[in-house]
VEXDREN-2710 file (C-alpha; in Angstrom, 1 decimal):
% VEXDREN-2710
k/r/px/py/pz
1/UNK/3.5/-18.1/-26.2
2/UNK/5.6/-16.1/-23.9
3/UNK/5.2/-16.3/-20.0
4/UNK/3.5/-12.9/-19.8
5/UNK/1.0/-13.9/-22.6
6/UNK/0.3/-17.2/-20.9
7/UNK/-0.3/-15.5/-17.6
8/UNK/-2.6/-13.1/-19.3
9/UNK/-4.7/-15.8/-20.9
10/UNK/-4.9/-17.4/-17.6
11/UNK/-6.1/-14.3/-15.7
12/UNK/-8.5/-13.5/-18.6
13/UNK/-10.2/-16.8/-18.6
14/UNK/-9.8/-17.6/-14.9
15/UNK/-10.5/-14.3/-13.0
16/UNK/-10.9/-16.2/-9.9
17/UNK/-7.3/-17.6/-10.0
18/UNK/-5.7/-14.7/-8.1
19/UNK/-8.4/-14.4/-5.4
20/UNK/-8.2/-18.3/-4.8
21/UNK/-4.4/-18.1/-4.5
22/UNK/-4.8/-15.2/-2.0
23/UNK/-7.3/-17.4/0.1
24/UNK/-4.6/-20.2/0.0
25/UNK/-2.0/-17.6/1.3
26/UNK/-4.2/-16.6/4.1
27/UNK/-4.7/-20.1/5.2
28/UNK/-1.0/-20.7/5.1
29/UNK/-0.4/-17.5/7.0
30/UNK/-2.7/-18.5/9.8
31/UNK/-0.8/-21.7/10.5
32/UNK/2.7/-20.6/10.2
33/UNK/4.6/-19.0/13.1
34/UNK/6.5/-19.8/16.2
35/UNK/3.3/-21.5/17.6
36/UNK/2.2/-23.9/14.9
37/UNK/-1.6/-24.4/14.1
38/UNK/-2.8/-27.3/11.9
39/UNK/-5.1/-26.8/9.0
40/UNK/-7.7/-29.1/11.0
41/UNK/-7.6/-26.7/13.9
42/UNK/-8.2/-23.8/11.5
43/UNK/-11.1/-25.6/9.9
44/UNK/-12.6/-26.6/13.2
45/UNK/-12.3/-23.2/14.8
46/UNK/-13.9/-21.6/11.6
47/UNK/-16.8/-24.0/11.5
48/UNK/-17.3/-23.3/15.3
49/UNK/-17.4/-19.5/14.8
50/UNK/-19.5/-19.6/11.5
51/UNK/-21.9/-22.4/12.1
52/UNK/-22.0/-22.5/15.9
53/UNK/-21.0/-26.0/16.0
54/UNK/-18.9/-27.2/19.1
55/UNK/-15.2/-27.3/18.8
56/UNK/-12.5/-28.8/20.6
57/UNK/-9.7/-26.4/19.8
58/UNK/-7.3/-25.5/22.8
59/UNK/-7.8/-22.0/24.1
60/UNK/-4.3/-21.0/23.3
61/UNK/-4.9/-22.1/19.7
62/UNK/-8.1/-19.9/19.4
63/UNK/-6.2/-16.9/21.0
64/UNK/-3.4/-17.2/18.6
65/UNK/-5.5/-17.3/15.5
66/UNK/-8.3/-14.7/16.5
67/UNK/-6.2/-12.3/18.3
68/UNK/-2.8/-12.4/16.9
69/UNK/-2.7/-13.7/13.4
70/UNK/-6.1/-13.0/12.0
71/UNK/-5.8/-9.2/12.7
72/UNK/-2.3/-9.1/11.4
73/UNK/-3.4/-11.0/8.2
74/UNK/-6.3/-8.6/7.7
75/UNK/-4.0/-5.6/8.2
76/UNK/-1.6/-7.0/5.5
77/UNK/-4.4/-7.5/3.1
78/UNK/-5.9/-3.9/3.6
79/UNK/-2.4/-2.3/3.4
80/UNK/-1.1/-4.2/0.6
81/UNK/-4.3/-3.8/-1.5
82/UNK/-4.4/-0.1/-0.7
83/UNK/-0.9/0.6/-1.7
84/UNK/-1.1/-1.3/-4.9
85/UNK/-4.3/0.3/-5.8
86/UNK/-2.8/3.9/-5.2
87/UNK/0.3/2.9/-7.2
88/UNK/-1.7/1.8/-10.1
89/UNK/-3.7/5.0/-10.1
90/UNK/-0.5/7.1/-9.9
91/UNK/1.1/5.1/-12.6
92/UNK/-1.7/5.6/-15.0
93/UNK/-2.0/9.4/-14.2
94/UNK/1.6/10.1/-14.8
95/UNK/1.9/7.5/-17.7
96/UNK/5.0/6.0/-16.0
97/UNK/5.4/2.6/-14.6
98/UNK/8.2/3.8/-12.2
99/UNK/5.8/5.8/-10.1
100/UNK/4.9/4.9/-6.6
101/UNK/2.2/6.1/-4.2
102/UNK/4.7/8.4/-2.3
103/UNK/5.7/10.3/-5.6
104/UNK/3.8/13.4/-4.2
105/UNK/5.1/13.2/-0.6
106/UNK/2.2/11.3/1.3
107/UNK/4.6/9.0/2.9
108/UNK/7.1/11.5/3.9
109/UNK/4.5/13.7/5.3
110/UNK/2.9/10.7/7.2
111/UNK/6.3/9.9/8.4
112/UNK/6.7/13.5/9.7
113/UNK/3.5/13.3/11.5
114/UNK/4.1/10.1/13.2
115/UNK/7.7/11.1/14.2
116/UNK/6.5/14.3/15.6
117/UNK/3.8/12.4/17.6
118/UNK/6.4/10.0/19.0
119/UNK/8.6/12.9/19.8
120/UNK/5.7/14.5/21.8
121/UNK/5.0/11.3/23.5
122/UNK/1.5/11.0/22.3
123/UNK/-0.5/7.9/22.6
124/UNK/-0.8/5.5/19.7
125/UNK/-3.9/7.0/18.5
126/UNK/-2.5/10.5/18.4
127/UNK/0.5/9.2/16.4
128/UNK/-1.7/7.7/13.9
129/UNK/-3.9/10.6/13.6
130/UNK/-0.9/13.0/13.1
131/UNK/0.6/10.7/10.6
132/UNK/-2.8/10.6/8.6
133/UNK/-3.3/14.5/8.7
134/UNK/0.3/15.0/7.8
135/UNK/0.2/12.8/4.9
136/UNK/-3.0/14.3/3.4
137/UNK/-1.8/18.0/4.2
138/UNK/1.5/17.4/2.4
139/UNK/-0.1/16.3/-0.9
140/UNK/-2.6/19.1/-0.6
141/UNK/0.4/21.6/-0.4
142/UNK/2.0/19.9/-3.3
143/UNK/-1.2/20.3/-5.4
144/UNK/-1.6/24.0/-4.4
145/UNK/2.1/24.7/-5.4
146/UNK/1.4/23.0/-8.8
147/UNK/-1.8/24.9/-9.4
148/UNK/-0.1/28.3/-8.6
149/UNK/2.7/27.6/-11.1
150/UNK/1.3/28.6/-14.6
151/UNK/2.5/27.9/-18.0
152/UNK/4.4/24.6/-17.3
153/UNK/3.6/21.0/-17.5
154/UNK/1.2/20.2/-14.7
155/UNK/2.5/16.6/-14.2
156/UNK/5.9/17.7/-14.0
157/UNK/5.4/20.6/-11.5
158/UNK/3.4/18.0/-9.2
159/UNK/6.3/15.6/-9.4
160/UNK/8.8/18.3/-8.6
161/UNK/6.8/20.0/-5.9
162/UNK/6.3/16.4/-4.4
163/UNK/10.2/15.7/-4.4
164/UNK/10.9/19.2/-2.7
165/UNK/8.2/18.8/0.0
166/UNK/9.1/15.3/0.6
167/UNK/12.8/16.3/1.0
168/UNK/11.8/19.0/3.5
169/UNK/9.7/16.5/5.5
170/UNK/12.7/14.1/5.5
171/UNK/14.9/16.9/6.8
172/UNK/12.6/17.8/9.6
173/UNK/12.4/13.8/10.4
174/UNK/16.1/13.9/10.6
175/UNK/16.2/16.9/13.0
176/UNK/13.6/15.3/15.3
177/UNK/15.6/12.0/15.2
178/UNK/18.7/14.0/16.5
179/UNK/16.7/15.7/19.2
180/UNK/14.7/12.6/20.4
181/UNK/15.6/10.5/23.4
182/UNK/18.1/7.9/22.1
183/UNK/16.8/5.2/24.6
184/UNK/13.2/5.4/24.2
185/UNK/12.0/7.7/21.4
186/UNK/14.6/7.1/18.9
187/UNK/14.1/3.2/18.6
188/UNK/10.4/3.8/18.2
189/UNK/10.8/6.3/15.5
190/UNK/13.2/4.1/13.6
191/UNK/10.9/1.1/14.0
192/UNK/8.0/3.1/12.7
193/UNK/9.7/4.5/9.6
194/UNK/10.9/1.0/8.6
195/UNK/7.2/-0.3/8.5
196/UNK/5.6/-3.1/10.6
197/UNK/2.4/-4.9/11.4
198/UNK/3.6/-6.3/14.7
199/UNK/1.7/-4.0/16.8
200/UNK/-1.5/-3.8/14.5
201/UNK/-4.8/-4.3/16.3
202/UNK/-8.3/-5.1/15.1
203/UNK/-9.3/-1.3/15.8
204/UNK/-6.4/-0.1/13.6
205/UNK/-7.7/-2.3/10.7
206/UNK/-11.4/-1.2/11.3
207/UNK/-10.3/2.5/11.2
208/UNK/-8.4/2.4/8.1
209/UNK/-10.6/0.0/6.1
210/UNK/-13.4/2.6/5.6
211/UNK/-11.1/5.3/4.4
212/UNK/-9.7/2.7/2.0
213/UNK/-13.0/2.0/0.7
214/UNK/-13.9/5.6/0.3
215/UNK/-10.8/6.0/-1.7
216/UNK/-11.4/3.0/-3.9
217/UNK/-14.9/4.2/-4.7
218/UNK/-14.0/6.8/-7.3
219/UNK/-11.2/4.8/-8.7
220/UNK/-13.9/2.0/-9.3
221/UNK/-16.6/4.3/-10.7
222/UNK/-14.3/6.3/-13.0
223/UNK/-12.0/3.3/-14.1
224/UNK/-13.0/3.9/-17.7
225/UNK/-11.9/7.5/-17.5
226/UNK/-8.5/6.5/-16.1
227/UNK/-7.9/4.6/-19.4
228/UNK/-8.4/8.2/-21.1
229/UNK/-5.9/9.8/-18.7
230/UNK/-3.2/7.5/-19.8
231/UNK/-3.5/9.0/-23.3
232/UNK/-2.4/12.5/-22.0
233/UNK/-4.2/15.7/-21.2
234/UNK/-4.7/16.9/-24.8
235/UNK/-6.2/13.6/-25.9
236/UNK/-8.5/13.3/-22.9
237/UNK/-9.7/16.8/-23.5
238/UNK/-10.6/16.1/-27.1
239/UNK/-12.7/13.3/-25.8
240/UNK/-14.6/15.5/-23.5
241/UNK/-12.8/14.8/-20.2
242/UNK/-11.7/17.5/-17.8
243/UNK/-8.2/16.2/-17.2
244/UNK/-7.3/18.7/-14.5
245/UNK/-10.4/18.0/-12.5
246/UNK/-10.2/14.3/-13.0
247/UNK/-6.6/14.3/-11.9
248/UNK/-7.5/16.1/-8.7
249/UNK/-10.1/13.3/-8.0
250/UNK/-7.7/10.4/-8.5
251/UNK/-5.0/12.1/-6.5
252/UNK/-7.2/12.7/-3.6
253/UNK/-8.5/9.1/-3.6
254/UNK/-5.0/7.7/-3.8
255/UNK/-3.8/9.9/-1.1
256/UNK/-6.6/9.0/1.2
257/UNK/-5.9/5.4/0.9
258/UNK/-2.2/5.7/1.2
259/UNK/-2.3/8.1/4.1
260/UNK/-4.8/5.8/5.9
261/UNK/-2.9/2.7/5.7
262/UNK/0.7/4.4/6.2
263/UNK/-0.7/5.9/9.5
264/UNK/-1.2/2.3/10.9
265/UNK/1.7/0.4/9.4
266/UNK/4.5/3.0/9.0
267/UNK/6.3/3.5/5.7
268/UNK/6.3/0.2/3.5
269/UNK/7.9/0.8/0.2
270/UNK/8.0/-0.9/-3.2
271/UNK/4.6/-2.6/-2.9
272/UNK/2.9/0.3/-4.8
273/UNK/5.6/0.2/-7.4
274/UNK/6.1/-3.4/-8.3
275/UNK/2.7/-4.9/-7.8
276/UNK/0.8/-2.7/-10.3
277/UNK/3.5/-3.1/-12.8
278/UNK/3.3/-6.9/-12.5
279/UNK/-0.5/-6.7/-12.7
280/UNK/-0.2/-4.6/-16.1
281/UNK/2.1/-7.4/-17.5
282/UNK/-0.3/-10.1/-16.5
283/UNK/-3.8/-8.5/-17.4
284/UNK/-2.8/-5.6/-19.6
285/UNK/-3.2/-1.8/-19.1
286/UNK/-7.1/-1.6/-19.0
287/UNK/-7.7/-0.1/-15.6
288/UNK/-10.8/-2.0/-15.2
289/UNK/-8.8/-5.2/-14.9
290/UNK/-5.7/-3.7/-13.8
291/UNK/-7.2/-2.3/-10.5
292/UNK/-8.5/-5.5/-9.0
293/UNK/-5.5/-7.5/-10.3
294/UNK/-3.1/-5.0/-8.6
295/UNK/-5.0/-4.9/-5.3
296/UNK/-5.0/-8.8/-5.2
297/UNK/-1.3/-9.0/-5.9
298/UNK/-0.4/-6.3/-3.6
299/UNK/-2.5/-7.8/-0.8
300/UNK/-1.0/-11.2/-1.4
301/UNK/2.7/-10.0/-1.7
302/UNK/2.6/-8.0/1.5
303/UNK/1.0/-11.0/3.4
304/UNK/4.0/-13.2/2.1
305/UNK/6.4/-10.5/3.3
306/UNK/4.9/-10.1/6.6
307/UNK/4.8/-14.0/7.1
308/UNK/8.5/-14.0/6.4
309/UNK/9.2/-11.0/8.7
310/UNK/7.6/-12.8/11.7
311/UNK/9.0/-16.2/11.0
312/UNK/12.5/-16.0/9.3
313/UNK/14.3/-14.9/12.6
314/UNK/13.9/-14.8/16.3
315/UNK/13.8/-11.0/16.0
316/UNK/11.1/-9.6/13.8
317/UNK/12.3/-8.0/10.5
318/UNK/10.7/-4.7/9.7
319/UNK/8.7/-4.9/6.5
320/UNK/10.5/-1.9/4.9
321/UNK/13.8/-3.9/4.8
322/UNK/12.3/-7.0/3.2
323/UNK/10.3/-5.1/0.5
324/UNK/13.4/-3.0/-0.2
325/UNK/15.4/-6.3/-0.7
326/UNK/12.9/-7.9/-3.0
327/UNK/11.9/-4.5/-4.7
328/UNK/15.2/-3.1/-5.5
329/UNK/16.3/-5.7/-8.0
330/UNK/12.9/-5.6/-9.7
331/UNK/13.3/-1.7/-10.0
332/UNK/16.5/-2.2/-11.6
333/UNK/15.0/-4.7/-14.1
334/UNK/12.3/-2.1/-14.8
335/UNK/15.1/0.6/-15.6
336/UNK/16.7/-1.8/-17.9
337/UNK/13.4/-2.3/-19.8
338/UNK/12.7/1.5/-19.7
339/UNK/14.1/2.0/-23.2
340/UNK/10.9/0.2/-24.4
341/UNK/8.8/2.9/-23.2
342/UNK/5.3/2.9/-21.7
343/UNK/3.4/-0.2/-22.6
END
């Protein structure tokens, strides 16, 4: 039995395996850092908070766990799960395992909004709001362009429009970087574009999480129809599914999730590309199993990367750098397997 088949059997008969591993990763991330925390202190503090029993945990340990690491872990879980879910949806819609959530320009648009906010010296909330709005508007423009072009393959036009508008947003970002203050604004712009959870607050997570849940709702309720979309528009229509309308629903849901998390974390690449593909290898292409598996893998992967980013060096490494270093070799492997086609 091959490695992939063994993993598929494991995840099929042990659906709690991935969530249990994710929980262990969370406990490990709570204890790892410049200020070490023992497992006993974590358990004691959790018991004190949940059961109301007295705890003898030092105040500094409580501060580190509750105000520094726990919000960051929650942010990594939300961001990683949302990006992986959006990637799984896009890969199913476009019937291509090499598609990522930013294929329609949502990340480029969100980046433009954030850079513009930094350039205008807006507060953090204003920067996040502009990032969210620009990400959603960019994908909206892509969809309008695609619907205005008649007589062509709709999926191809969507991708081409996304590439063009994404390139336009990238050009404007470069212009703003040239015009920005090199001592104050430019470092902030560069750091945001590389992605990080270093400045994430509980309020940021609470603001993004409801939008992610709203985006997940149609993906969950219509998960069986996503399986039909992977067959192609003509086959879906013969089975009574309005492919164009359903594509709009899935694109809107994935865009909402991606824009929400990118607005608080910056641009973090590769998560939405490699995690859905690994999930498909483990549990198969059925979207009912693929979606939760991809979300769990994405959350765990980003949690591992974020833990490495804050512990591997004296200066924190942006997440975009680490995800690219890990994701690029995997992407090359996907290209090498591309001759086998969609599976």
